[in-house]
C-alpha positions in Angstrom: 43.5 190.5 207.4 45.4 190.1 204.0 44.5 187.1 201.9 46.9 184.3 201.5 45.2 184.1 198.2 45.0 187.3 196.1 46.8 189.3 198.8 44.2 191.7 199.4 44.1 193.9 202.9 40.6 192.8 204.2 38.9 194.0 208.1 40.3 192.4 210.7 36.8 190.5 211.1 36.3 189.3 207.5 35.5 185.8 207.2 36.2 186.0 203.8 38.3 188.2 201.4 36.2 190.8 199.9 38.2 190.6 196.6 38.3 187.1 195.6 36.3 185.3 198.2 38.6 182.9 199.8 38.0 181.7 202.8 41.0 184.3 205.2 42.3 182.2 207.2 44.8 183.2 210.6 48.4 183.7 209.8 49.5 179.9 210.9 46.3 178.0 211.0 45.5 175.1 209.1 45.1 175.9 205.2 42.9 172.3 205.1 39.3 173.3 204.6 36.1 171.5 203.9 34.6 172.7 201.0 31.2 173.8 201.8 28.4 174.2 199.2 28.6 177.9 199.5 32.5 177.5 198.8 32.1 175.2 196.2 28.9 177.0 194.6 31.3 180.5 194.2 33.9 178.7 192.9 31.9 176.9 190.1 30.2 180.4 189.6 33.3 182.0 188.9 34.8 178.9 186.6 31.7 179.4 184.6 31.8 183.2 184.2 35.9 183.1 183.3 34.7 180.3 180.8 32.2 182.6 179.2 34.2 185.2 179.5 36.9 183.9 177.2 34.2 182.6 174.6 33.2 185.7 174.6 36.5 187.5 174.2 37.1 185.0 171.1 33.9 186.1 169.6 35.0 189.7 170.0 37.9 189.1 168.6 36.2 187.6 164.7 33.6 190.0 164.4 34.1 191.7 160.9 30.5 194.5 161.2 27.6 195.1 162.1 25.7 191.6 161.3 29.0 189.6 162.8 27.9 190.7 166.3 24.3 190.3 165.8 25.2 186.7 164.8 27.1 186.6 168.0 25.1 188.2 170.3 22.0 185.9 168.6 23.8 183.1 169.2 25.2 183.9 173.7 20.7 185.1 173.8 21.5 188.7 174.4 21.1 191.9 172.6 23.5 193.9 170.5 22.4 197.0 172.7 23.4 194.9 175.9 26.3 194.5 174.9 
């Protein structure tokens, strides 16, 4: 089944897209899906990850030295060795 959100080709029996996590619906089926706690949690997690990734990219762009890297990593609660 092709995901109508991202175009990924999933197994015919799949209920959710393996690529983007969206609920898969047969062609012609209603697109009005009631949000469930699992769907809301998944979307919230994706948004939080994207926000954090954007923040990290902006911080990395400003790194000029190892000291800067250590400072940024510390503010994010990680060590440079984890990067």
